[in-house]
C-alpha positions as CSV (number, residue, x, y, z in Angstrom):
1,A,-4.3,14.7,-12.3
2,P,-2.2,16.5,-9.1
3,K,-0.4,13.3,-8.6
4,R,0.5,12.7,-12.1
5,A,1.3,15.8,-12.6
6,T,4.1,16.2,-10.0
7,K,5.4,12.8,-10.6
8,F,6.3,14.4,-14.0
9,A,6.5,17.6,-13.4
10,A,9.1,16.7,-10.7
11,N,10.8,14.5,-12.9
12,E,11.6,17.3,-16.2
13,Q,13.3,19.1,-13.1
14,Y,15.0,16.4,-11.7
15,S,16.4,15.1,-15.3
16,K,17.3,19.2,-15.8
17,L,19.8,18.8,-12.4
18,Y,20.9,16.1,-12.6
19,M,22.4,16.6,-15.7
20,S,23.5,19.8,-15.0
21,L,25.2,18.4,-11.8
22,T,26.7,14.8,-14.2
23,G,27.7,17.5,-16.8
24,E,25.4,14.8,-19.0
25,K,24.6,16.2,-22.3
26,K,21.4,13.1,-22.8
27,M,19.5,10.6,-20.3
28,T,21.1,8.1,-19.3
29,Q,19.6,4.9,-17.7
30,K,20.9,5.6,-14.2
31,L,20.1,9.2,-14.7
32,S,16.4,8.3,-15.6
33,I,16.3,5.9,-12.5
34,A,17.3,8.7,-10.4
35,T,15.3,11.4,-11.2
36,G,12.4,8.8,-11.1
37,I,13.4,8.3,-7.4
38,S,13.6,11.8,-6.5
39,A,10.5,12.6,-8.3
40,G,8.9,9.6,-6.2
41,V,9.8,10.9,-3.5
42,T,8.3,14.5,-4.0
43,E,5.1,12.3,-5.2
44,A,4.7,11.0,-1.9
45,F,5.0,14.1,0.3
46,V,1.5,15.1,-1.9
47,V,0.3,12.7,-1.5
48,V,0.4,11.3,1.8
49,S,-2.2,12.8,3.3
50,F,-4.5,12.1,0.3
51,E,-3.9,8.4,0.4
52,L,-4.3,8.2,4.1
53,V,-7.4,9.5,3.3
54,K,-8.3,7.6,1.1
55,I,-7.6,3.9,2.9
56,R,-9.9,5.0,5.8
57,M,-12.9,5.5,3.3
58,Q,-12.0,2.7,1.4
59,D,-11.6,-0.1,4.5
60,K,-14.6,-2.2,5.5
61,A,-14.5,-1.6,8.7
62,N,-15.2,2.2,8.6
63,A,-18.6,1.7,6.5
64,G,-21.2,4.0,7.3
65,K,-18.5,5.8,9.6
66,Y,-17.6,8.6,7.0
67,L,-20.7,11.0,5.2
68,N,-18.0,12.4,2.6
69,T,-14.2,13.3,2.0
70,M,-14.7,16.1,4.3
71,D,-16.3,14.7,6.6
72,C,-13.2,12.0,6.7
73,V,-11.1,14.3,7.3
74,K,-13.0,16.4,9.9
75,K,-13.3,13.2,12.0
76,I,-9.4,12.0,11.2
77,L,-8.5,15.9,12.3
78,K,-10.5,15.6,15.3
79,Q,-10.1,12.3,16.5
80,E,-5.9,11.9,16.1
81,G,-5.1,15.6,15.1
82,P,-2.9,17.2,12.1
83,L,0.3,14.8,11.8
84,V,-1.6,11.8,11.1
85,F,-2.1,13.4,8.0
86,F,1.8,12.0,7.3
87,K,1.3,8.5,8.8
88,G,3.0,6.3,6.5
89,L,5.5,9.0,4.8
90,E,7.7,6.6,4.9
91,S,6.2,3.7,3.2
92,T,5.1,6.2,0.3
93,I,8.7,7.5,0.0
94,W,9.4,3.8,-0.5
95,R,6.4,3.4,-2.1
96,H,7.1,6.2,-5.0
97,A,10.4,6.2,-5.2
98,A,10.2,2.6,-6.2
99,W,8.1,3.1,-8.7
100,N,8.9,6.1,-9.8
101,G,13.0,5.0,-10.5
102,G,11.5,2.0,-12.0
103,Y,9.1,2.8,-14.3
104,F,11.4,5.8,-15.9
105,G,14.6,3.4,-15.5
106,V,12.9,0.7,-17.6
107,I,11.4,3.3,-20.2
108,H,14.2,4.9,-20.8
109,G,16.1,0.9,-21.0
110,V,13.3,-0.2,-23.6
111,K,13.3,3.1,-26.1
112,S,16.9,2.7,-26.3
113,M,16.3,-0.7,-28.1
114,L,12.9,-0.4,-29.7
115,P,13.6,0.6,-33.6
116,C,13.7,4.4,-34.1
117,A,10.7,6.0,-35.3
118,Q,9.6,6.9,-38.6
119,S,6.3,8.9,-38.3
120,S,3.9,10.3,-34.9
121,K,1.6,6.9,-35.5
122,E,5.6,4.8,-35.0
123,Q,6.7,7.1,-32.2
124,L,2.6,6.3,-30.5
125,L,3.4,2.7,-30.5
126,N,7.1,3.0,-28.7
127,N,5.4,4.9,-26.3
128,F,3.1,2.8,-25.4
129,I,5.3,-0.3,-25.2
130,A,7.8,1.1,-22.9
131,G,5.0,2.9,-20.5
132,S,3.3,-0.5,-20.5
133,V,6.6,-2.4,-20.2
134,G,8.0,0.9,-17.0
135,G,4.3,0.2,-15.5
136,T,4.4,-3.5,-15.2
137,F,7.4,-3.0,-13.5
138,G,6.8,-0.2,-10.9
139,T,3.8,-1.6,-10.5
140,M,5.9,-5.0,-9.8
141,L,8.7,-2.6,-7.0
142,N,5.9,-1.1,-5.7
143,T,4.3,-3.6,-4.7
144,P,5.3,-4.9,-1.2
145,F,4.9,-0.7,-0.1
146,D,1.9,0.3,-1.1
147,V,0.5,-3.0,0.9
148,V,2.5,-2.0,3.6
149,K,1.8,1.8,3.4
150,T,-2.0,0.4,3.4
151,R,-1.6,-1.3,6.5
152,I,0.0,1.9,8.4
153,Q,-2.3,5.0,7.4
154,N,-5.7,2.1,8.1
155,Q,-4.4,1.4,11.9
156,T,-5.8,3.5,14.6
157,N,-5.8,1.9,18.0
158,V,-3.5,-1.5,17.6
159,I,0.4,-0.6,16.5
160,K,1.3,-3.7,14.7
161,Y,3.0,-1.5,11.5
162,N,6.0,1.3,12.3
163,W,8.4,1.6,9.4
164,T,8.2,0.1,6.4
165,L,11.0,-2.9,6.3
166,P,10.5,-4.5,8.8
167,A,6.7,-4.8,8.0
168,V,7.6,-5.5,4.7
169,G,9.4,-8.8,6.9
170,T,6.5,-9.6,9.1
171,I,4.2,-9.4,6.2
172,I,5.7,-12.1,4.6
173,R,6.5,-14.4,7.7
174,E,3.2,-14.3,9.0
175,E,1.3,-14.0,5.7
176,G,4.5,-15.5,2.8
């Protein structure tokens, strides 16, 4: 819930800010993409630590290593220090910026192509269609960055992946 709340609240605030800065009276697709990217960057700072804990707890190699979430947090903190909770921040920024920019940009574009809703039921259908297309597109954009983020956050001893774009290249070269 905090992730979604951050995404939508940040997008709304950036929308107001960017419209004010550009003098636009209505959101445009370009502004929707820009506000989505900005909201994604904001969201990344909020979720990166939670993502690290989630990734560590989901790894099969760590089965039985942690009793619960707080035990995982304590062990990570003790073994790797407090800064590790920002490990993967750069790839998390790429992931969320790509998803949110794609999502909000596509939603704006799809809604502009749909017929004007004449009822709340039609509005719900339009929102569903736009959200589904936007979510699908956002996921297609962010998946490579999500793979890299997961691998960076799961590294403890041997460091193979450092920065996002070179890591994407390494994965493509080695795995297709």
